[in-house]
N, C-alpha and C positions, 0 to 999 in steps of 0.2 A: 503495501501500500504506499501510497506516495502525496505529499501533500507538496505542489509544486517541485522542485529537485529535490526535495528533503524526504528522505527514506524514514518509514516507523518502525521503530526498533521494539516496542512493547508501551501498552499504555502505563501511566501513573497516578492518575487519580481521574475522577468523575463526577460532576455535578448536576445538576437540573438541566443546564443548558449548554455546558459547555464541558469539555474532557481535556487534559494536559497527557500529552504521548512523550514518550524519550524516541526522539529521530537521528538522524545524521545526515548531515552535509558532506554528500561525496564530492564536493568540488574542493572544500576547505578539510574535508579529512576530520572534522570533530562533530562531538554530540550537542542536540540542541534541544530545548523543552519546546514543542509546540503547542499552543492554547489553539483550541479549534471549536468553533461553534456547532453545537450539535446539531446534525441536520434533521434528526427526529425529535429533536426537542418540542414539545406541545405550548406553543406560544401562538398567542391571537398573530395574526398576519402583521398589523400595526404595531404591535410590540417587539416583532422581529426584526420589524424596518428601523423601528427606531435605535435597538440594540447594535444592529449592522452599523448606522451611520453612528454611534458613539464609539465602537470599535476601531472604525476608521480614524475617528478623529482622535482617539487614545493613542493610535498608534504614531500620529504625528508628533502628539506632547511627549510620549515615552521617549522617541528619538533624540530629544534637545536635552531630556533629563539622564546626563552621564555624570553618574558619582560611583563611587566604589562601594557606596551601602545598597545599590540596587542592581538587579539582575538586568543585565544592558539585552534590547530590544536588537536583534539582527537586522529582522526583515519581516515582510509581512505580504500576503497575498489573499487570493479567491480560490477555493474549489470548484469544480467546474459547475457544482450545484447553486453557484453563487455566494456560498457561507465563507464568510474571512475568519484566516486563520492568522495567529501572531508566532512571530520564532525570535526565542527569546536563548540567551547565554544559559546552557543546564549548568547550575553549579551544584557540585558533589559538597555532601556533608547530611548531616543528620540534621533533623528541625529542631530548633529551639523545644518543641514541646516533647520530641522525641528525648533529646537531651536530657529534658527533667525528670522523666522517669526515674532515673537514677538518683534523685533529690538535686536539691540548691547548687548552682555554678559556685566557685569560688570568687570572691570579689573583685580579684584583677581582672577576672574574663566579664564578668558584669561592667565593669569600667569600661574595656574596651567594644563593649556591644554598646554601649549606652552613648559613648562618646562618638561612634562610627554612624549609627541610626539617627542619633539628635541631628548630626551634620547633613544627613540624606535628606530627612524629612523637610528642614528648613529650608535646603535647597528647592526641595520641590514647593514648598510653598510660595518661596520669592517667584518663582514661575506661575502661581494663581494655580496651582494642582494640592490636593490633597490625598492622601492614600487612602482612608476609611475604613481601615481592614488590618491593623497594626494590632498583631495577635503571636504567640509563640508558633502556632501553625503557617504563620508565613513568614517567616524567619530564618533562614538555613544558615548554619553554623559551618564555612567552608574553611579549609586549612589559611585563607587568606583575609580571614575576618568574617564578620556577621554580614548578612544581606536580607535586603528584604525582597521577595518578589511580587507581581503583581499581586494585585486583589482581585481573585474571578477572573475577569476579562477587562475591566476598564478601569483607571483612574477617575476622578470624580473633579468635575471643576468647582474652586475656589466657591463655598456659599450656595452650590446645589442642594446638598443636603447632607454637606459637612465642613466642620471648619478647620484651620492648623489645632483648635485648642481642641477637639476630639480627636487629633492625632497625637497631641500631646498626654492627654489621657490614656490613651492605648498604650502610647510608650513608657510612661509610670506605670502601668499597670504590668507591662512585662518586665520593667526591670524589678520590680517587687516580687513578681512571682519568681524571676530568676536567681534573687538573694535567699527567699525564705522558702520555695516552693510549692507556695500557695497563693491562690488568688487573692487581692487586696479585699474585696466584698466577699468573701467567702460566709454563707451564713447570714449575710444583711446587715452585717456589721464589719467595721474596719477598723484594723489593729494596729497599732505603729510596728513598724519591721521588727524592732528588738525584742517586741513582745512575743513575737511569731518563732523568732530565731535569736536565742540569747547571743548567741556568737556576735551578733551586730553591736552589741553596745559599747563596744569599742570605738564605734565612730559616732561622733557625740551630739553632730549634727544631723544623722541619716535619717530619724524621726521628724525633724521637723520640715526636712526638706520635701517627704514624701507626705506632708500632711497637708502643703501648699499645692504639691503637684497633683494630688488626686482632690483636691476642693472641688466641690459641688459648683460652686461660681467659679465660671471659666476666667474670671477677672482679678480672680485670687492666684491663678497658676502663674507660672513664669512667661516671661516675654515671647519666648521660642522654643522649640525643642532642643535646639542647638545651646541654649541656655541650661533647659535643665541637663541634656547630657554632659554637659561638661561639669556641672556643679556636681551630679551624682558621681561622676568618673574622679574629680578632683577630692572628693572626700573619701571613696574608696580607695584611692594611692595614697591618702594620707598627707598631701599636699595641704598647706595652709589656701585655706578657699579664698583669703583676703587677696590674694596674689594672682587671682583668675582673671585671666585679660575678658573684657568686655566682648560679647559678638559684636559683629560688623552690622550697624545699623540699616547698610543696603541689602542684609541678606534674610533681616525677619521683616520687611514694612514692604507690603504688597505695594505693585507697580503701580494699581489705580489711585493709591493712596500717596505714592511718591508724586505722582502727577498733581494732585489735588496740593499738596504741601508747597510744589512750583507755584503754581498759580498762586495760591493763599500770600506766599511771600513778596510775589511781585505787587500784589494789590496791596499790601503793608508798606510797601517802598513809595507807591504812590499819595496813601495817606500820610505818611511822614513827611513827605515834601509840600502836600498840601498845608500840611499844619506850621512847617517851618515857614513858606512864604505866606501865608495867614496872619501869622507872628510879628514879620516884619512889619507888615501893613497895619497894625491896630497896635502895636506895642506903645508904652508911652515912653518918653526918654529914661533911661536907665534900665528898661523893665528887658526881657528877653523871653524867649520860648520856654517853658519849663520842660527839663528832661523827663522828669516824671510823667507828664501828661502825653508828652512823645511816645515814651515807654510803653505808656499803658494802652495808647493805641493803636502801638506795634503788637502787641499780645493779644487785643480783642481781634484784631483783623487777622492773625492766624489762629486763632484758637479752634480745638478739636471739630472736625466735622459731627453730623449730627448721627448718634449711633455709634460713634469711635467708643472704644474701651479706652477709660483714660488712664492714665500714669498709673502704676500700682502705688506711686506714694501720695496719690488724691484719695486713695480707699482709705485712709484713717479717718473714724468717726468722732474722734475725743482725742484732744491731748496727753499724751502719756508724760511720765516722770523723765527726766533726763540718764540716757543711761552712763553706766560709769566707762571709764576706757576700755575698749576690749583688747586683748592680745593677738597676736599675729593671727594665730589659725582660729578666731571667735567668730568670725563672719561666714556667712556663706556665699557671698557675693562677690565680682567684682570691684576692686578699687575706683570709687567714682562712678559705680553706678546703682542706679535706683533700687536694684533686684536686692531683697533682703530676707532671707529668711531662718535668721538668729532669732531664738527665743528672745520677748520682751521682758521686763520685771516681772510683771504679773504671770508671767509660765506661759504666756500664748505666743502663737507665732507671730508677733509683731504687728505692723501694720496691715498685712495681708491674712487675717485670719481664718484660717479653713472653714467649709461652710458646713452642713450637714454631711455626716458621715457615709451617707446612701450615695451611690452611683447618679450623676445628673442625668 
């Protein structure tokens, strides 16, 4: 059996609408993973047409998402019946789900998984796509590191039915289970990682980090998957979290938001120029344009768009007592960043207290 030039070797997995086959590329002499839309799938004609269109759109998107944390898309095509198929890199190795049958993973290995997958997901989010299905079954632990496989058949457009915060919740859930051997919401309640695996008590900030990453309110989570993965990895590696370099802003801000910010900044410049000219015309001798008024006008002009998630340091609902100076390793955030997961003096998780313990 063939799909284009690719020879089918054996079936790997099967779902209600698609199947995954191990294939071989006879020209390049390598194994590949074929994701094929099932011809016998019981789908209404309209639903099938939409799925076919989405598969082809996803192929174009996946082709531009080159990252070592993803299984690479090599090719795509159509069967004689018109059903599309995608040709992915075949990643050899067990899934994280298979590895977890033997118990929790060593913290050093979880640190590597968190750093790699956090960066990969943020790379996809910057291109306005989300994975939407981050779980142990979709992560392959290859000899070269962890890789996320494509979810089912397609990736999702940002905002269509999932968001980067959903991917962050999935990544946090995966890392929690990799460290403890159990999912965080087992039995309807969430326990700190150190309560499930006492060996994790040697990592003083780990419970606070997961309390934030698994918060029911997405605004209380970290600003990106990259930040989450880096914070978890740094804690598990025993490095001072205060020395963690901040994530690149351009890597975590959606392109549409950056376009809005550029337009708002241009408008702010015009507002400031108008205020300066008006002040020159109306001021009495010895008076000038107030720097405070110009500054206020600037920040009003570039305030956040409607519906935007506010900066995390704005989520504080009441003033707290000043903190005592922290030691070099007492912070869970990059120096100079607003990210903060260190506990506040009252024992809660600082300005970003986690929401209810149930999943969102």
